[in-house]
C-alpha positions in Angstrom: 30.5 31.7 166.1 30.1 28.3 167.7 26.8 27.8 166.0 28.3 28.7 162.7 31.2 26.3 163.2 28.7 23.5 164.1 26.6 24.2 161.1 29.6 24.2 158.8 30.7 20.9 160.2 27.2 19.5 159.6 27.0 20.7 156.0 30.5 19.6 155.2 29.8 16.1 156.6 26.6 15.7 154.6 28.2 17.1 151.5 31.1 14.6 151.6 28.7 11.8 152.5 26.7 12.7 149.4 29.9 12.5 147.3 30.4 8.9 148.5 26.7 8.0 148.0 26.4 9.4 144.5 29.8 8.1 143.4 28.8 4.6 144.5 25.4 4.5 143.0 24.4 6.8 140.1 27.9 6.9 138.7 28.7 3.2 139.1 27.0 1.8 136.1 28.9 3.9 133.6 32.2 2.2 134.6 31.2 -1.2 135.8 28.1 -2.2 133.7 30.1 -3.1 130.5 32.7 -5.3 132.4 29.9 -6.9 134.4 28.1 -7.7 131.2 31.3 -9.3 129.6 31.9 -11.5 132.6 28.4 -13.0 132.6 28.0 -13.0 128.8 25.2 -10.4 128.8 24.6 -7.5 126.5 25.6 -4.2 128.2 22.0 -3.0 127.8 20.9 -5.8 130.2 23.0 -4.5 133.0 21.9 -1.0 132.3 18.4 -2.4 132.5 19.1 -3.7 136.0 20.2 -0.1 136.9 17.0 1.2 135.5 15.1 -1.2 137.6 17.0 0.0 140.6 15.9 3.6 139.8 12.3 2.4 139.7 12.7 0.8 143.1 14.2 4.0 144.4 11.2 6.0 143.0 8.7 3.6 144.8 10.5 3.9 148.1 11.2 7.7 147.9 8.1 8.9 149.8 8.7 6.3 152.6 12.3 7.3 152.9 11.3 11.0 153.2 8.7 10.1 155.8 11.5 8.4 157.9 13.6 11.6 157.7 10.6 13.6 158.9 10.0 11.2 161.8 13.5 10.2 162.9 15.7 13.0 161.6 18.2 12.5 158.8 21.1 11.4 161.0 19.7 8.0 161.6 18.3 7.6 158.1 21.6 8.5 156.4 23.5 6.1 158.7 21.0 3.4 157.7 21.6 4.2 154.1 25.4 3.5 154.5 24.6 0.0 155.8 22.1 -0.5 152.9 24.7 0.7 150.3 27.3 -1.6 151.8 25.0 -4.6 151.7 24.2 -3.8 148.0 27.8 -3.5 147.0 28.7 -6.7 148.8 25.9 -8.5 147.0 27.2 -7.1 143.7 30.8 -8.2 144.6 29.6 -11.7 145.3 27.2 -12.1 142.4 27.6 -15.5 140.6 25.2 -15.0 137.7 22.6 -12.6 136.2 20.0 -13.3 138.9 22.3 -12.4 141.8 23.7 -9.5 139.9 20.2 -8.1 139.3 19.6 -8.6 143.0 22.6 -6.5 143.9 21.4 -3.7 141.6 17.9 -3.8 143.1 19.4 -3.6 146.6 21.3 -0.5 145.5 17.9 0.9 144.4 16.6 0.3 147.9 19.5 2.2 149.4 19.4 5.2 147.1 16.3 7.1 148.4 17.6 6.8 152.0 21.0 8.2 151.1 20.9 10.6 148.1 19.8 14.2 147.8 16.2 13.8 148.9 17.3 12.5 152.3 20.2 14.9 152.6 18.0 17.9 151.8 15.3 16.7 154.1 17.9 16.4 156.9 19.0 20.0 156.4 15.4 21.3 156.3 14.7 19.2 159.5 17.7 20.9 161.2 17.5 24.5 159.8 13.9 24.8 158.5 13.4 27.9 156.4 17.1 28.8 156.6 18.1 25.6 154.9 18.6 27.1 151.4 22.2 28.1 151.7 23.1 24.7 153.2 21.3 22.9 150.3 23.4 24.9 147.9 26.6 24.0 149.7 26.1 20.2 149.8 25.3 20.2 146.0 28.6 22.1 145.4 30.6 19.5 147.3 28.7 16.5 145.9 29.0 18.0 142.4 32.5 16.6 142.2 31.3 13.0 142.8 31.7 11.8 139.2 35.1 13.5 138.9 36.4 11.5 141.8 34.3 8.3 141.6 34.8 7.5 137.9 38.7 7.6 138.1 38.7 5.7 141.4 36.3 3.0 140.2 38.1 2.6 136.9 41.5 2.4 138.6 40.4 -0.4 141.0 38.6 -2.2 138.2 41.6 -2.1 135.8 44.2 -3.0 138.5 42.1 -5.7 140.2 38.5 -6.3 139.0 35.0 -4.9 139.2 34.3 -7.0 142.3 37.1 -5.3 144.2 35.7 -2.0 143.1 32.3 -2.9 144.6 34.0 -4.1 147.8 35.9 -0.9 148.1 32.7 1.1 147.9 31.2 -1.1 150.6 34.2 -0.5 152.8 34.0 3.3 152.2 30.3 3.3 153.3 31.0 1.3 156.5 33.9 3.6 157.4 34.0 7.1 156.0 30.3 7.3 155.2 29.1 6.1 158.5 31.6 8.3 160.4 30.5 11.4 158.5 26.8 10.8 159.2 27.3 9.5 162.8 29.7 12.2 164.1 29.1 15.1 161.7 25.3 15.4 161.9 23.7 16.4 165.2 20.5 14.8 166.6 17.6 16.7 165.3 16.2 17.3 168.8 19.3 18.9 170.1 20.0 20.8 166.9 16.6 22.2 166.3 17.2 25.6 167.8 14.4 27.3 165.8 11.0 27.5 167.4 8.4 25.0 166.4 6.5 26.1 163.2 3.0 27.4 163.5 0.4 25.5 161.7 0.0 26.6 158.1 -3.0 28.8 157.5 -5.3 27.9 154.5 -3.9 30.9 152.7 -0.4 29.6 152.9 -1.2 26.1 151.6 -0.9 25.9 147.8 -3.6 24.1 145.8 -3.1 20.4 145.3 -2.6 21.1 141.6 0.6 22.9 142.4 2.1 19.7 143.9 1.2 17.8 140.7 2.5 20.4 138.4 5.8 20.6 140.3 6.2 16.8 140.1 5.6 17.1 136.3 8.2 19.8 136.1 10.8 17.7 137.9 9.9 14.7 135.8 10.4 16.6 132.6 13.8 18.0 133.7 14.7 14.6 135.0 14.1 13.1 131.6 16.3 15.8 130.0 19.1 15.2 132.5 19.1 11.4 132.2 18.8 11.4 128.4 21.8 13.7 127.9 23.8 12.0 130.7 23.6 8.7 128.8 23.9 10.0 125.2 25.5 13.4 125.1 28.6 12.4 123.1 26.4 10.7 120.5 24.2 13.8 120.2 27.2 16.0 119.6 28.6 13.6 117.0 25.2 13.7 115.3 25.5 17.5 115.2 28.8 17.2 113.3 31.4 17.0 116.0 34.3 14.5 115.7 34.3 11.7 118.3 37.2 13.3 120.1 35.6 16.7 120.1 32.3 15.3 121.3 33.9 13.5 124.3 35.9 16.6 125.1 32.8 18.8 125.0 30.7 16.3 127.0 33.3 16.2 129.7 32.4 19.9 130.5 29.0 18.9 131.9 30.2 18.1 135.4 32.3 21.3 135.6 29.4 23.5 134.6 27.0 21.7 136.9 29.2 22.9 139.7 29.4 26.3 137.9 25.6 26.6 137.9 25.5 25.8 141.6 28.2 28.5 142.2 26.0 30.9 140.3 23.2 30.2 142.8 25.6 30.5 145.8 27.1 33.8 144.7 24.3 35.7 142.8 21.0 33.9 142.6 20.7 33.4 146.4 19.5 37.0 146.5 16.5 36.2 144.3 13.5 34.0 144.7 13.9 30.2 143.9 11.5 30.9 141.1 14.1 33.0 139.3 16.6 30.1 139.6 14.0 27.7 138.3 13.2 29.8 135.3 16.9 30.2 134.4 17.5 26.5 134.9 14.8 25.5 132.5 15.8 28.0 129.9 19.6 27.3 129.6 19.1 24.0 127.7 16.8 25.5 125.1 19.2 28.4 124.5 22.0 25.9 124.1 19.9 23.8 121.6 19.1 26.9 119.5 22.8 27.7 119.3 23.8 24.1 118.4 21.1 23.8 115.7 22.0 27.2 114.2 25.8 26.9 114.2 26.4 23.2 114.5 29.6 21.5 115.9 31.6 24.7 116.5 29.3 25.5 119.4 29.1 22.0 120.8 31.0 23.0 123.9 28.7 26.1 124.5 25.7 23.8 124.3 27.3 21.5 126.9 28.2 24.3 129.2 24.6 25.8 129.1 23.1 22.3 129.6 25.4 21.5 132.5 24.7 24.8 134.3 21.0 24.2 133.9 21.3 20.7 135.4 23.3 22.1 138.3 20.8 24.8 139.1 17.8 22.4 138.9 19.4 20.2 141.5 19.2 23.0 143.9 15.7 24.1 142.8 14.4 20.7 143.7 15.2 21.4 147.3 14.6 25.2 147.6 11.4 25.6 145.6 9.3 23.0 147.6 10.7 24.6 150.8 9.4 28.0 149.8 6.1 26.7 148.4 5.1 24.2 151.2 7.3 25.1 154.2 9.5 22.8 156.2 6.8 20.7 157.8 6.7 17.2 156.2 9.4 18.2 153.7 11.0 14.8 153.5 7.9 12.9 152.5 6.9 15.6 150.1 10.3 15.6 148.5 10.1 11.9 148.0 6.7 12.3 146.3 7.9 15.1 144.1 11.0 13.2 143.0 9.3 9.8 142.4 8.0 10.6 138.9 11.4 12.1 138.0 13.1 8.8 139.1 10.7 6.9 136.8 11.5 9.2 133.9 15.2 8.9 134.6 14.9 5.1 134.5 13.2 5.0 131.1 15.0 7.9 129.5 18.3 6.3 128.4 16.5 3.6 126.4 13.7 5.8 125.0 16.1 8.6 124.1 18.4 6.1 122.3 15.6 5.0 120.1 14.6 8.6 119.3 18.3 9.5 118.6 18.6 6.6 116.2 15.5 7.9 114.3 16.0 11.6 114.5 19.7 12.2 114.8 20.7 15.6 116.3 17.1 16.9 115.8 16.2 14.8 118.9 17.3 17.8 121.1 14.2 19.6 120.0 12.3 17.1 122.1 14.4 17.8 125.2 14.0 21.5 124.5 10.2 21.2 124.3 10.2 19.4 127.7 12.4 22.2 129.2 10.2 24.9 127.8 7.1 23.1 129.2 8.9 23.0 132.6 9.5 26.8 132.2 5.8 27.4 131.6 5.0 25.2 134.6 7.2 27.2 136.8 5.5 30.4 135.6 2.1 28.9 136.3 3.0 27.8 139.8 4.3 31.3 140.6 1.1 32.8 139.3 -1.0 30.4 141.4 0.9 31.4 144.5 0.3 35.1 143.8 -3.4 34.3 143.5 -3.6 32.2 146.6 -1.7 34.8 148.7 -3.6 37.8 147.3 -4.8 40.5 149.8 -8.4 39.3 149.4 -7.3 36.1 151.2 -4.5 37.2 153.4 -3.4 40.7 154.3 0.3 39.8 153.7 1.5 40.5 150.1 2.7 37.5 148.1 6.2 38.9 148.2 6.2 38.5 152.0 5.2 34.8 151.7 7.6 34.2 148.8 10.7 36.1 150.0 13.4 36.9 147.5 15.9 35.3 149.9 15.4 32.9 152.8 15.9 34.8 156.1 18.9 33.9 158.2 17.9 33.8 161.9 21.5 34.1 162.9 21.9 37.5 161.2 21.6 40.7 163.2 
């Protein structure tokens, strides 16, 4: 019971820390970019471009941040991220022109790989190894409410004071609540690693290098879909025939159903292989697209629900599938490598998708559908490769033993 209580405290601390980290980074530009642009006489796209540059910096630093988690344990890395986030927000709050504003956004990009899901999931894998799946699901459930809390909070401070005060508030939250959660809620990896040291992987258990590249391509494709719709979903629904009010109302369901998708994983899909979750995650958007294109605006909300649930599931898959495929050793660095192409795609997606939307209208969702279906095929290919690599001719254990339908819990029984 004491072990369970300690683990619950750790997972809750990381989850609420992620809520602060996501709310102060990924969800910041949506509220503050337009008002920053007005103050400095810039087009809004210029500030969004600064945010895109921050995502590119984050992609470049992702493998290094993951390696730091592997070496030092996530407790120290996540604490360092709070300091980096605070420095970035102070730089934004003190910006005196476009150059210093861009510097603040770039500093935010430096902080992100050390403080977002890659580092958090790497921390959980470092602590709980193969048993980390259920903890990964839990932190995504908690952090899934980040936009629901951060957007109203940032808007309230900006409207009652100014955007500089909003940035200063986020800096203060990182230096107080964020640091406290990561300092006192996460144990040292050496004292918390109660599981025996992993044995070296046998050649039969090491996937082919192509599997790593295909997985990175899958995450990049789904990252493009996520970022494109996150930036332009109301416009897409209007192009499909919805009124502006109905489009915004339907788009607002995305966050709720992201959490719903994660609940689906926590309650039902946890009994299945992560491959099953991945296949469902990549199919939900195409199903929604088919319904939207066949029936138009009346099913805009259904499209949004299915898309949101798929995004929520894929967030978990990005942690659980590499864990099953490659094991816990070196998870942090590998997660950074796998996520780097996705971050690049997320940086370019809003601008590229906007151009496509201008030219194609609602038909543009067939492009995101094609990417999702390509990801589905990639998942199927990876699973088939693992069945080949773990066949009885290579290893006496059947593939189902190496790819369990659920991650074993060492505390059970």
